[in-house]
Residue, then its C-alpha position, 0 to 999 in steps of 0.5 A: x550494488x542492487x537496491x532492496x525493494x521495499x515491502x508493500x503490504x495490501x491488507x484486504x477483506x475476502x469479500x470486500x467489494x473495494x478490495x476486489x476492485x483493486x485486484x486487477x490494478x495490483x496485479x498489473x502493478x506487480x507485473x509492470x514493476x516486477x515486484x510482489x505485493x504481500x496480500x494479507x486477508x484480515x477479515x477472517x485471519x487473526x494472524x493477519x489482523x495482528x500484523x495489521x494492528x502493528x501498522x494501525x497508526x499509519x493506516x488509521x491516519x490514511x483512513x481518516x482515524x481508523x484502520x480499514x481495508x483495502x489498505x496499502x503499506x510501504x514498510x520502508x517509508x512507513x507510509x500508507x494509503x487507504x481505500x481504492x486508488x488508481x495505479x499511479x497512487x499505488x506506484x508513488x507509495x511503492x516508489x517512496x512518495x510522500x503520502x499525506x491526506x491519503x495522497x502520495x506525491x513525489x517526495x523531494x528526496x526521491x531520485x529524479x527520473x532520467x529523461 
């Protein structure tokens, strides 16, 4: 039985320098993991702003009290990361890591990797 991959959303601003710096990292993750991260531009798109508003609570928690970009959301685990991150952090979010304090750590309920 195939497992369903969680939806990962990246909220970004079109000319945000931090968002632009994440593009190559996100692209490499997508290629390496064989997934597609949904990218929603929120500075100029009111429809995408409305979608981001639905996740404002978890994004705000990750961003220190307010929703900002870039923000990454795992819709399955209801976890978020805010700001620029290295690939390792984003992958932990994708894989269901336990994210608190804007850091994703391996979750105790995650399956153990095979050696």
